[in-house]
N, C-alpha and C positions, 0 to 999 in steps of 0.2 A: 540967601539960599546956597549953600555950598554944593560943587558937583566933585565929585571923587571920580579920577580915571586913571588907567594905567596905558602908558605909551606902548604900542604893539612892537613885538620883537621883527615884525616884517612876515612872519608865518603865523597865520591865525591858527593853524593846527596845533602847532607849539604853545600859542598861547594860551589854548583851551586845554592843553595836556593832552593830546591824541597821540598814541603810540605811533612810531613811523612817520612823524609829521613832515619831514624833508619829502619823503617819497609821496605823502598825500598832497604836498603843495607842487610838487611836479606834476601829478596825476591831474590836478586842477589846472594847471596853467595848459597841458596839452588838450584837456578836454574842451576849456573855452575855444582854444585854436580850431578844434576839429569842428564843433559847434558854428562857430563863425563861418569858416568854409563850406560846409554843409548847406547853412541857412543862406549863404550869397548863391550858392547853386540852385537853389530854391528845388531839391528832390524831395521825394516822398522818404520816408524811413524805410519803407521796403527796397526803393532803389538804392538808397545809400547803403543799406545791409548787403544787397547783391553787390555792389560797387567794391565795398570793402571787405568781403567775404565773412561776414558775420552775420548775427540775427538782428531782426527788427526791435525784440527787447534791449538788445545791447546799445542799438542806435536810440532808443527812447531814452535810456539811461544816461546817454552821453548828453542828448537834447535836453535834457533836466539838470544836466551838471551834477550827476551822481553815477559816477562809473564804477562802483562798488567792486563788481565782479570783473573788471577789465584791467590788465596788468600794464605797466609802464612800456614795456616792450611792445605789448599789442597796439597802445595807444602811438607810438612812435611809427609803428608799420602802417597805421591808418593814414597819419599825415604823410608818410612817402608816396601811398597810394593816392592820396589827392594832391601831389606834386609837390610836395614841401620837402628840403631838405632839413635834415634834424641833424644838429651838431652837437655832441656832448664834450662837455669840457669838465675837466677837473682842476 
């Protein structure tokens, strides 16, 4: 039995042909960090929304790792509010 596979480029969004794959990967990384920080704080989605100045549905989307309607800039702002230093390098 033969198994065919393709090595990943390191960006699953690019591998799957998503438009804006670099931005999607960045959003995914930021979302995972926010998810982790909120989970560690053990606060409700409503409390997290109030802390971050957003809505509970947006927090719910982040906690499900589906931040479709949240921009990269907004996610970086959330991380800053959560006490994280965000560094952009080119």
